[in-house]
C-alpha positions in Angstrom: 0.0 0.0 0.0 1.2 3.5 -0.8 1.6 6.2 1.8 -1.2 8.8 1.7 -0.8 12.3 3.1 -3.6 14.8 3.2 -2.9 18.4 3.9 -5.9 20.0 5.5 -7.3 22.9 7.6 -9.9 22.5 10.3 -12.9 24.3 8.6 -12.7 22.5 5.3 -15.7 20.5 4.1 -13.7 19.0 1.2 -11.0 17.9 3.6 -13.7 16.0 5.7 -15.1 14.5 2.5 -11.6 13.3 1.3 -10.8 11.7 4.6 -14.2 10.0 4.8 -13.9 8.7 1.3 -10.4 7.2 2.0 -11.5 5.6 5.2 -15.0 4.3 4.4 -14.8 3.6 0.7 -11.1 2.8 0.1 -10.2 1.5 3.6 -7.0 3.4 3.5 -5.0 4.9 6.4 -3.5 8.3 5.8 -1.4 10.9 7.5 -3.2 14.2 8.1 -1.1 17.4 8.1 -2.9 20.5 9.3 -1.5 23.5 7.6 -3.8 26.2 9.0 -1.3 27.7 11.4 2.0 26.5 9.8 3.2 29.1 7.2 6.3 27.1 6.3 4.3 23.9 5.7 1.7 25.9 3.7 4.5 27.5 1.6 6.0 24.0 0.9 2.6 22.7 -0.1 2.1 25.4 -2.6 5.5 24.8 -4.1 5.0 21.0 -4.2 1.5 21.0 -5.5 1.1 24.3 -7.3 -2.1 24.8 -5.5 -3.2 27.2 -2.7 -6.3 25.2 -1.7 -6.9 22.3 0.7 -7.1 19.4 0.8 -4.1 18.5 -1.2 -3.6 14.8 -1.4 -0.3 13.0 -2.0 0.0 9.3 -2.8 3.6 8.4 -2.3 5.5 11.5 -3.4 2.9 12.3 -6.2 0.5 15.2 -5.7 -2.9 14.1 -7.1 -4.7 17.3 -6.2 -7.8 17.8 -4.1 -11.0 15.9 -3.3 -12.6 16.3 -6.7 -9.4 15.3 -8.4 -9.2 12.2 -6.3 -12.8 11.3 -7.1 -12.2 11.8 -10.8 -9.2 9.5 -10.7 -11.4 6.9 -8.9 -14.1 7.3 -11.6 -11.5 6.7 -14.3 -10.2 3.6 -12.5 -6.8 5.2 -11.9 -7.0 5.7 -8.1 -6.8 2.1 -6.9 -3.5 1.3 -8.8 -1.9 4.4 -7.2 -3.1 3.4 -3.7 -1.7 -0.1 -4.2 1.7 1.4 -4.8 
């Protein structure tokens, strides 16, 4: 299984949806990293993903985008192979 990291903030509905999808549908564990009060981590996230929004989801070292991006990959059958590693 691949390592999954989700960069979040506390008041983010899409963050909640992404975490729920990974746990209840995909049965995946993940590392959650709250970037709300960590400017250095937030800066790194923008540099690594090219995005200013959360959630930002990484599978292994690959940025796959946010919640809707993850769901699109799933609909295309491309998410499970990434999660398998």
